[in-house]
ZADO-1210 file (C-alpha; in nm, 4 decimals, padded with zeros to 6 digits):
<atoms>
<atom x="08.1886" y="07.9269" z="-00.6845" code="UNK" pos="1"/>
<atom x="07.8277" y="08.0060" z="-00.5874" code="UNK" pos="2"/>
<atom x="07.8011" y="07.6771" z="-00.4006" code="UNK" pos="3"/>
<atom x="08.1187" y="07.7645" z="-00.2107" code="UNK" pos="4"/>
<atom x="07.9720" y="08.0968" z="-00.0968" code="UNK" pos="5"/>
<atom x="07.6502" y="07.9299" z="00.0149" code="UNK" pos="6"/>
<atom x="07.8444" y="07.6729" z="00.2121" code="UNK" pos="7"/>
<atom x="08.0495" y="07.9446" z="00.3750" code="UNK" pos="8"/>
<atom x="07.7328" y="08.1254" z="00.4810" code="UNK" pos="9"/>
<atom x="07.5819" y="07.8050" z="00.6125" code="UNK" pos="10"/>
<atom x="07.8949" y="07.7270" z="00.8100" code="UNK" pos="11"/>
<atom x="07.9000" y="08.0772" z="00.9526" code="UNK" pos="12"/>
<atom x="07.5344" y="08.0499" z="01.0542" code="UNK" pos="13"/>
<atom x="07.5864" y="07.7106" z="01.2122" code="UNK" pos="14"/>
<atom x="07.8834" y="07.8435" z="01.4099" code="UNK" pos="15"/>
<atom x="07.6705" y="08.1274" z="01.5455" code="UNK" pos="16"/>
<atom x="07.3932" y="07.8875" z="01.6453" code="UNK" pos="17"/>
<atom x="07.6439" y="07.6551" z="01.8104" code="UNK" pos="18"/>
<atom x="07.7985" y="07.9445" z="02.0021" code="UNK" pos="19"/>
<atom x="07.4579" y="08.0618" z="02.1265" code="UNK" pos="20"/>
<atom x="07.3682" y="07.7109" z="02.2405" code="UNK" pos="21"/>
<atom x="07.7013" y="07.6768" z="02.4188" code="UNK" pos="22"/>
<atom x="07.6625" y="08.0097" z="02.5967" code="UNK" pos="23"/>
<atom x="07.3005" y="07.9447" z="02.6949" code="UNK" pos="24"/>
<atom x="07.3978" y="07.6110" z="02.8457" code="UNK" pos="25"/>
<atom x="07.7141" y="07.7197" z="03.0215" code="UNK" pos="26"/>
<atom x="07.6184" y="08.0579" z="03.1666" code="UNK" pos="27"/>
<atom x="07.3304" y="07.9358" z="03.3866" code="UNK" pos="28"/>
<atom x="07.5599" y="07.6661" z="03.5197" code="UNK" pos="29"/>
<atom x="07.8251" y="07.9233" z="03.6063" code="UNK" pos="30"/>
<atom x="07.5916" y="08.1812" z="03.7545" code="UNK" pos="31"/>
<atom x="07.4014" y="07.9192" z="03.9521" code="UNK" pos="32"/>
<atom x="07.7159" y="07.7930" z="04.1217" code="UNK" pos="33"/>
<atom x="07.6000" y="07.9620" z="04.4419" code="UNK" pos="34"/>
<atom x="07.2916" y="07.7403" z="04.4527" code="UNK" pos="35"/>
<atom x="07.5114" y="07.4389" z="04.3865" code="UNK" pos="36"/>
<atom x="07.7442" y="07.5361" z="04.6714" code="UNK" pos="37"/>
<atom x="07.4491" y="07.5956" z="04.9011" code="UNK" pos="38"/>
<atom x="07.3519" y="07.2310" z="04.8567" code="UNK" pos="39"/>
<atom x="07.6410" y="07.1322" z="05.0875" code="UNK" pos="40"/>
<atom x="07.5908" y="07.4142" z="05.3406" code="UNK" pos="41"/>
<atom x="07.5721" y="07.1661" z="05.6280" code="UNK" pos="42"/>
<atom x="07.9017" y="06.9894" z="05.5524" code="UNK" pos="43"/>
<atom x="08.2004" y="07.0843" z="05.7700" code="UNK" pos="44"/>
<atom x="08.5469" y="06.9491" z="05.6946" code="UNK" pos="45"/>
<atom x="08.7456" y="07.2270" z="05.8624" code="UNK" pos="46"/>
<atom x="08.5407" y="07.3479" z="06.1593" code="UNK" pos="47"/>
<atom x="08.5001" y="07.1075" z="06.4498" code="UNK" pos="48"/>
<atom x="08.1763" y="07.0641" z="06.6406" code="UNK" pos="49"/>
<atom x="08.3164" y="07.2722" z="06.9271" code="UNK" pos="50"/>
<atom x="08.4092" y="07.5519" z="06.6867" code="UNK" pos="51"/>
<atom x="08.0547" y="07.5601" z="06.5515" code="UNK" pos="52"/>
<atom x="07.9204" y="07.6567" z="06.8935" code="UNK" pos="53"/>
<atom x="08.0597" y="07.9497" z="07.0902" code="UNK" pos="54"/>
<atom x="08.0603" y="08.0010" z="07.4665" code="UNK" pos="55"/>
<atom x="08.0542" y="08.3802" z="07.4678" code="UNK" pos="56"/>
<atom x="07.8449" y="08.5084" z="07.7559" code="UNK" pos="57"/>
<atom x="07.7336" y="08.8705" z="07.7778" code="UNK" pos="58"/>
<atom x="08.0697" y="09.0354" z="07.7145" code="UNK" pos="59"/>
<atom x="08.3231" y="08.9367" z="07.4495" code="UNK" pos="60"/>
<atom x="08.5295" y="09.0616" z="07.1570" code="UNK" pos="61"/>
<atom x="08.6169" y="08.9316" z="06.8133" code="UNK" pos="62"/>
<atom x="08.8288" y="09.0285" z="06.5137" code="UNK" pos="63"/>
<atom x="08.7222" y="09.0750" z="06.1518" code="UNK" pos="64"/>
<atom x="08.9659" y="09.0967" z="05.8627" code="UNK" pos="65"/>
<atom x="08.9397" y="09.0492" z="05.4892" code="UNK" pos="66"/>
<atom x="09.1270" y="08.9648" z="05.1716" code="UNK" pos="67"/>
<atom x="09.4358" y="08.7982" z="05.3132" code="UNK" pos="68"/>
<atom x="09.5155" y="08.6477" z="04.9702" code="UNK" pos="69"/>
<atom x="09.7394" y="08.3622" z="05.0787" code="UNK" pos="70"/>
<atom x="09.9467" y="08.2453" z="04.7821" code="UNK" pos="71"/>
<atom x="10.2780" y="08.1299" z="04.9263" code="UNK" pos="72"/>
<atom x="10.4770" y="08.0978" z="05.2487" code="UNK" pos="73"/>
<atom x="10.5425" y="08.4723" z="05.2619" code="UNK" pos="74"/>
<atom x="10.1732" y="08.5668" z="05.2587" code="UNK" pos="75"/>
<atom x="10.0963" y="08.2816" z="05.5002" code="UNK" pos="76"/>
<atom x="10.3570" y="08.4195" z="05.7403" code="UNK" pos="77"/>
<atom x="10.1969" y="08.7639" z="05.7150" code="UNK" pos="78"/>
<atom x="09.8677" y="08.6085" z="05.8157" code="UNK" pos="79"/>
<atom x="10.0399" y="08.4317" z="06.1060" code="UNK" pos="80"/>
<atom x="10.1415" y="08.7718" z="06.2508" code="UNK" pos="81"/>
<atom x="09.7797" y="08.8161" z="06.3542" code="UNK" pos="82"/>
<atom x="09.8407" y="08.5805" z="06.6458" code="UNK" pos="83"/>
<atom x="10.0352" y="08.8455" z="06.8354" code="UNK" pos="84"/>
<atom x="09.7409" y="09.0861" z="06.8095" code="UNK" pos="85"/>
<atom x="09.4559" y="08.8597" z="06.9193" code="UNK" pos="86"/>
<atom x="09.4334" y="09.0008" z="07.2722" code="UNK" pos="87"/>
<atom x="09.1102" y="08.8863" z="07.4354" code="UNK" pos="88"/>
<atom x="08.9356" y="08.8050" z="07.1055" code="UNK" pos="89"/>
<atom x="08.7279" y="08.4886" z="07.1252" code="UNK" pos="90"/>
<atom x="08.6978" y="08.4260" z="06.7544" code="UNK" pos="91"/>
<atom x="08.8075" y="08.5559" z="06.4128" code="UNK" pos="92"/>
<atom x="08.6129" y="08.6021" z="06.0899" code="UNK" pos="93"/>
<atom x="08.7751" y="08.6535" z="05.7489" code="UNK" pos="94"/>
<atom x="08.5321" y="08.8042" z="05.4980" code="UNK" pos="95"/>
<atom x="08.6568" y="08.6322" z="05.1862" code="UNK" pos="96"/>
<atom x="08.9569" y="08.5941" z="04.9594" code="UNK" pos="97"/>
<atom x="09.1481" y="08.3841" z="05.2059" code="UNK" pos="98"/>
<atom x="09.3543" y="08.2733" z="04.9050" code="UNK" pos="99"/>
<atom x="09.4828" y="08.4241" z="04.5836" code="UNK" pos="100"/>
<atom x="09.3764" y="08.1453" z="04.3473" code="UNK" pos="101"/>
<atom x="09.1658" y="07.9044" z="04.5520" code="UNK" pos="102"/>
<atom x="09.4092" y="07.6142" z="04.5140" code="UNK" pos="103"/>
<atom x="09.4243" y="07.3222" z="04.7517" code="UNK" pos="104"/>
<atom x="09.7758" y="07.4214" z="04.8578" code="UNK" pos="105"/>
<atom x="09.6714" y="07.7787" z="04.9396" code="UNK" pos="106"/>
<atom x="09.3680" y="07.6689" z="05.1405" code="UNK" pos="107"/>
<atom x="09.5804" y="07.4217" z="05.3331" code="UNK" pos="108"/>
<atom x="09.8236" y="07.7022" z="05.4205" code="UNK" pos="109"/>
<atom x="09.5297" y="07.9020" z="05.5575" code="UNK" pos="110"/>
<atom x="09.4145" y="07.6065" z="05.7677" code="UNK" pos="111"/>
<atom x="09.7640" y="07.5395" z="05.9007" code="UNK" pos="112"/>
<atom x="09.8044" y="07.8983" z="06.0201" code="UNK" pos="113"/>
<atom x="09.4481" y="07.9319" z="06.1517" code="UNK" pos="114"/>
<atom x="09.4993" y="07.6230" z="06.3675" code="UNK" pos="115"/>
<atom x="09.7807" y="07.8001" z="06.5539" code="UNK" pos="116"/>
<atom x="09.5568" y="08.0823" z="06.6803" code="UNK" pos="117"/>
<atom x="09.3899" y="07.8780" z="06.9513" code="UNK" pos="118"/>
<atom x="09.0461" y="08.0293" z="06.8833" code="UNK" pos="119"/>
<atom x="08.7921" y="07.9610" z="06.6059" code="UNK" pos="120"/>
<atom x="08.8752" y="08.1256" z="06.2737" code="UNK" pos="121"/>
<atom x="08.5721" y="08.1373" z="06.0440" code="UNK" pos="122"/>
<atom x="08.6360" y="08.1752" z="05.6696" code="UNK" pos="123"/>
<atom x="08.3940" y="08.3359" z="05.4246" code="UNK" pos="124"/>
<atom x="08.4249" y="08.2504" z="05.0557" code="UNK" pos="125"/>
<atom x="08.5467" y="08.5250" z="04.8210" code="UNK" pos="126"/>
<atom x="08.5770" y="08.5512" z="04.4451" code="UNK" pos="127"/>
<atom x="08.9461" y="08.4538" z="04.4515" code="UNK" pos="128"/>
<atom x="08.8575" y="08.1391" z="04.6448" code="UNK" pos="129"/>
<atom x="08.6541" y="07.9993" z="04.3538" code="UNK" pos="130"/>
<atom x="08.9205" y="08.0458" z="04.0845" code="UNK" pos="131"/>
<atom x="09.0381" y="07.6838" z="04.0957" code="UNK" pos="132"/>
<atom x="08.7996" y="07.4095" z="03.9843" code="UNK" pos="133"/>
<atom x="08.5001" y="07.6279" z="04.0743" code="UNK" pos="134"/>
<atom x="08.5703" y="07.6092" z="04.4487" code="UNK" pos="135"/>
<atom x="08.6373" y="07.2347" z="04.4474" code="UNK" pos="136"/>
<atom x="08.9336" y="07.2656" z="04.6889" code="UNK" pos="137"/>
<atom x="08.7191" y="07.4726" z="04.9288" code="UNK" pos="138"/>
<atom x="08.4494" y="07.2074" z="04.9337" code="UNK" pos="139"/>
<atom x="08.7079" y="06.9357" z="04.9944" code="UNK" pos="140"/>
<atom x="08.9080" y="07.1051" z="05.2713" code="UNK" pos="141"/>
<atom x="08.6625" y="07.3490" z="05.4315" code="UNK" pos="142"/>
<atom x="08.3181" y="07.2293" z="05.3276" code="UNK" pos="143"/>
<atom x="08.0302" y="07.4700" z="05.3599" code="UNK" pos="144"/>
<atom x="08.0514" y="07.8237" z="05.2232" code="UNK" pos="145"/>
<atom x="07.7276" y="07.9252" z="05.3969" code="UNK" pos="146"/>
<atom x="07.6701" y="07.8471" z="05.7637" code="UNK" pos="147"/>
<atom x="07.5411" y="07.9643" z="06.0991" code="UNK" pos="148"/>
<atom x="07.7225" y="07.9842" z="06.4330" code="UNK" pos="149"/>
<atom x="07.5371" y="08.0249" z="06.7627" code="UNK" pos="150"/>
<atom x="07.6355" y="08.0907" z="07.1226" code="UNK" pos="151"/>
<atom x="07.4172" y="07.8633" z="07.3380" code="UNK" pos="152"/>
<atom x="07.5336" y="08.0388" z="07.6538" code="UNK" pos="153"/>
<atom x="07.4864" y="08.3904" z="07.5164" code="UNK" pos="154"/>
<atom x="07.2683" y="08.5928" z="07.2837" code="UNK" pos="155"/>
<atom x="07.4753" y="08.5928" z="06.9653" code="UNK" pos="156"/>
<atom x="07.4263" y="08.4482" z="06.6161" code="UNK" pos="157"/>
<atom x="07.6745" y="08.4661" z="06.3284" code="UNK" pos="158"/>
<atom x="07.5806" y="08.4135" z="05.9639" code="UNK" pos="159"/>
<atom x="07.8551" y="08.3397" z="05.7084" code="UNK" pos="160"/>
<atom x="07.7132" y="08.3970" z="05.3596" code="UNK" pos="161"/>
<atom x="07.8433" y="08.3129" z="05.0130" code="UNK" pos="162"/>
<atom x="07.8220" y="08.5809" z="04.7448" code="UNK" pos="163"/>
<atom x="08.1557" y="08.5005" z="04.5821" code="UNK" pos="164"/>
<atom x="07.9949" y="08.5026" z="04.2349" code="UNK" pos="165"/>
<atom x="07.8493" y="08.8473" z="04.2968" code="UNK" pos="166"/>
<atom x="07.5131" y="08.7041" z="04.4016" code="UNK" pos="167"/>
<atom x="07.3610" y="08.5090" z="04.6904" code="UNK" pos="168"/>
<atom x="07.1223" y="08.2960" z="04.4881" code="UNK" pos="169"/>
<atom x="06.7617" y="08.2021" z="04.5558" code="UNK" pos="170"/>
<atom x="06.8204" y="07.9067" z="04.7886" code="UNK" pos="171"/>
<atom x="07.0595" y="08.0889" z="05.0196" code="UNK" pos="172"/>
<atom x="06.8320" y="08.3914" z="05.0576" code="UNK" pos="173"/>
<atom x="06.5373" y="08.1645" z="05.1371" code="UNK" pos="174"/>
<atom x="06.7551" y="07.9911" z="05.3979" code="UNK" pos="175"/>
<atom x="06.8612" y="08.3255" z="05.5467" code="UNK" pos="176"/>
<atom x="06.5010" y="08.4432" z="05.5713" code="UNK" pos="177"/>
<atom x="06.4081" y="08.1268" z="05.7601" code="UNK" pos="178"/>
<atom x="06.7134" y="08.1338" z="05.9869" code="UNK" pos="179"/>
<atom x="06.6773" y="08.5017" z="06.0761" code="UNK" pos="180"/>
<atom x="06.3509" y="08.4186" z="06.2530" code="UNK" pos="181"/>
<atom x="06.5448" y="08.2330" z="06.5229" code="UNK" pos="182"/>
<atom x="06.8521" y="08.4583" z="06.5308" code="UNK" pos="183"/>
<atom x="06.9527" y="08.5889" z="06.8715" code="UNK" pos="184"/>
<atom x="06.9588" y="08.9463" z="07.0029" code="UNK" pos="185"/>
<atom x="07.3104" y="09.0140" z="06.8751" code="UNK" pos="186"/>
<atom x="07.3325" y="08.9074" z="06.5125" code="UNK" pos="187"/>
<atom x="07.6347" y="08.9610" z="06.2905" code="UNK" pos="188"/>
<atom x="07.6400" y="08.8784" z="05.9191" code="UNK" pos="189"/>
<atom x="07.9493" y="08.8270" z="05.7049" code="UNK" pos="190"/>
<atom x="07.9917" y="08.8109" z="05.3250" code="UNK" pos="191"/>
<atom x="08.2578" y="08.9036" z="05.0722" code="UNK" pos="192"/>
<atom x="08.1228" y="09.1130" z="04.7842" code="UNK" pos="193"/>
<atom x="08.0390" y="09.4609" z="04.9019" code="UNK" pos="194"/>
<atom x="07.6965" y="09.6228" z="04.9018" code="UNK" pos="195"/>
<atom x="07.8263" y="09.9777" z="04.8627" code="UNK" pos="196"/>
<atom x="08.1077" y="10.1694" z="04.6990" code="UNK" pos="197"/>
<atom x="08.2215" y="10.5288" z="04.6941" code="UNK" pos="198"/>
<atom x="08.1287" y="10.5600" z="04.3267" code="UNK" pos="199"/>
<atom x="07.7521" y="10.5432" z="04.3362" code="UNK" pos="200"/>
<atom x="07.4806" y="10.2818" z="04.3316" code="UNK" pos="201"/>
<atom x="07.5614" y="10.1092" z="04.0031" code="UNK" pos="202"/>
<atom x="07.9343" y="10.0558" z="04.0443" code="UNK" pos="203"/>
<atom x="08.0641" y="09.7351" z="03.8841" code="UNK" pos="204"/>
<atom x="08.2676" y="09.6431" z="04.1915" code="UNK" pos="205"/>
<atom x="07.9686" y="09.5768" z="04.4132" code="UNK" pos="206"/>
<atom x="07.7192" y="09.2909" z="04.4255" code="UNK" pos="207"/>
<atom x="07.5624" y="09.2590" z="04.0823" code="UNK" pos="208"/>
<atom x="07.1902" y="09.2333" z="04.1589" code="UNK" pos="209"/>
<atom x="07.0666" y="09.5428" z="04.3441" code="UNK" pos="210"/>
<atom x="06.7213" y="09.3887" z="04.3840" code="UNK" pos="211"/>
<atom x="06.8762" y="09.0912" z="04.5588" code="UNK" pos="212"/>
<atom x="07.0795" y="09.3276" z="04.7729" code="UNK" pos="213"/>
<atom x="06.7608" y="09.5124" z="04.8681" code="UNK" pos="214"/>
<atom x="06.5957" y="09.1881" z="04.9750" code="UNK" pos="215"/>
<atom x="06.8887" y="09.0850" z="05.1934" code="UNK" pos="216"/>
<atom x="06.8947" y="09.4303" z="05.3513" code="UNK" pos="217"/>
<atom x="06.5223" y="09.4042" z="05.4218" code="UNK" pos="218"/>
<atom x="06.5795" y="09.0721" z="05.6001" code="UNK" pos="219"/>
<atom x="06.8515" y="09.2284" z="05.8150" code="UNK" pos="220"/>
<atom x="06.6641" y="09.5482" z="05.8976" code="UNK" pos="221"/>
<atom x="06.6002" y="09.5705" z="06.2699" code="UNK" pos="222"/>
<atom x="06.7472" y="09.2236" z="06.3305" code="UNK" pos="223"/>
<atom x="07.1168" y="09.2529" z="06.2488" code="UNK" pos="224"/>
<atom x="07.3695" y="09.4654" z="06.4374" code="UNK" pos="225"/>
<atom x="07.6521" y="09.4719" z="06.1817" code="UNK" pos="226"/>
<atom x="07.7127" y="09.3207" z="05.8395" code="UNK" pos="227"/>
<atom x="08.0803" y="09.2910" z="05.7468" code="UNK" pos="228"/>
<atom x="08.2141" y="09.2657" z="05.3908" code="UNK" pos="229"/>
<atom x="08.5435" y="09.3030" z="05.2059" code="UNK" pos="230"/>
<atom x="08.6419" y="09.2833" z="04.8382" code="UNK" pos="231"/>
<atom x="08.7085" y="09.6537" z="04.7755" code="UNK" pos="232"/>
<atom x="09.0341" y="09.6679" z="04.9741" code="UNK" pos="233"/>
<atom x="08.9111" y="09.9908" z="05.1295" code="UNK" pos="234"/>
<atom x="08.7023" y="10.0921" z="05.4294" code="UNK" pos="235"/>
<atom x="08.3439" y="10.2067" z="05.3881" code="UNK" pos="236"/>
<atom x="08.0980" y="10.2351" z="05.6778" code="UNK" pos="237"/>
<atom x="07.7266" y="10.3006" z="05.6250" code="UNK" pos="238"/>
<atom x="07.4272" y="10.2849" z="05.8577" code="UNK" pos="239"/>
<atom x="07.0890" y="10.2014" z="05.7081" code="UNK" pos="240"/>
<atom x="06.7725" y="10.0592" z="05.8600" code="UNK" pos="241"/>
<atom x="06.9334" y="10.0212" z="06.1993" code="UNK" pos="242"/>
<atom x="07.2132" y="09.8077" z="06.0528" code="UNK" pos="243"/>
<atom x="07.5783" y="09.9098" z="06.0301" code="UNK" pos="244"/>
<atom x="07.7453" y="09.7929" z="05.7070" code="UNK" pos="245"/>
<atom x="08.1241" y="09.7763" z="05.7248" code="UNK" pos="246"/>
<atom x="08.3514" y="09.7108" z="05.4271" code="UNK" pos="247"/>
<atom x="08.6877" y="09.6209" z="05.5802" code="UNK" pos="248"/>
<atom x="09.0229" y="09.7024" z="05.4186" code="UNK" pos="249"/>
<atom x="09.2396" y="09.4198" z="05.2932" code="UNK" pos="250"/>
<atom x="09.4778" y="09.2460" z="05.5299" code="UNK" pos="251"/>
<atom x="09.7000" y="09.1013" z="05.2580" code="UNK" pos="252"/>
<atom x="09.7795" y="09.1285" z="04.8842" code="UNK" pos="253"/>
<atom x="10.0470" y="09.3334" z="04.7134" code="UNK" pos="254"/>
<atom x="09.9180" y="09.6669" z="04.8450" code="UNK" pos="255"/>
<atom x="09.8814" y="09.5226" z="05.1946" code="UNK" pos="256"/>
<atom x="09.7369" y="09.7530" z="05.4552" code="UNK" pos="257"/>
<atom x="09.7297" y="09.4935" z="05.7327" code="UNK" pos="258"/>
<atom x="09.4052" y="09.6273" z="05.8826" code="UNK" pos="259"/>
<atom x="09.1764" y="09.4475" z="06.1268" code="UNK" pos="260"/>
<atom x="08.8462" y="09.5479" z="06.2846" code="UNK" pos="261"/>
<atom x="08.8151" y="09.4672" z="06.6548" code="UNK" pos="262"/>
<atom x="08.4593" y="09.4406" z="06.7835" code="UNK" pos="263"/>
<atom x="08.3604" y="09.4616" z="07.1516" code="UNK" pos="264"/>
<atom x="08.0197" y="09.3423" z="07.2698" code="UNK" pos="265"/>
<atom x="07.8881" y="09.4046" z="07.6218" code="UNK" pos="266"/>
<atom x="07.5669" y="09.4849" z="07.8034" code="UNK" pos="267"/>
<atom x="07.6401" y="09.8517" z="07.7353" code="UNK" pos="268"/>
<atom x="07.6370" y="09.7971" z="07.3592" code="UNK" pos="269"/>
<atom x="07.8623" y="09.7245" z="07.0611" code="UNK" pos="270"/>
<atom x="08.1639" y="09.9241" z="06.9543" code="UNK" pos="271"/>
<atom x="08.4403" y="09.8651" z="06.7032" code="UNK" pos="272"/>
<atom x="08.7863" y="09.9992" z="06.6245" code="UNK" pos="273"/>
<atom x="09.0226" y="09.9607" z="06.3301" code="UNK" pos="274"/>
<atom x="09.3842" y="09.8655" z="06.3873" code="UNK" pos="275"/>
<atom x="09.6915" y="09.8403" z="06.1660" code="UNK" pos="276"/>
<atom x="09.9046" y="09.5283" z="06.2010" code="UNK" pos="277"/>
</atoms>
């Protein structure tokens, strides 16, 4: 009987040790996914070479929306309604959660609709887009989750960043710091997880590492016009360090608001408006 109790204790101890080893091995892999995804930041399976360079000039407009959550034909058709509201927009950016579950079928639906718009449609990776096979379908069909778009004929640079895991990761921030040195006069940055909420600094819904957030904000200070984000499904606008931070409402999902942000850039400056679809 005593031997049985000792064995039970030993088994219990071994199970604890095994669990700790498993967690210590698996968590870094999960939380370092952003660095793994950054390793293919120069691979493009969805955007053509022409779409990766923009002929914008001094005056142009573009549309930003977020959280379209494509899951089936119904949600894809809702996304397709955007075509009637493009106006003179020269490109579109979606700040994450282009799908509900990140499946290959959902991403393909996004691509099929985006191809009908006739202008570049730049996707940003969101937390929902990594649900399936840790973003494997995104890598296969879209490619990079972190990339830069320039206008050779104008003075605009776009940065699409990946913080779908709630963090940017070391490699991506180092890349951003380097790339910002050659960014043009009008610089716009796009990511998914929000920097701010209405509930205070330490809200669980925002990006997890506030020190990392502070570093990114320091890189953007005085060099970025607007940073756009989504995730919260609500609008928040803040101005800090000469940068405007805009959290855009959701376009899709069950509580759909169908909101877009239309941005106008000219020699007179930059202005933006919010529109319901």
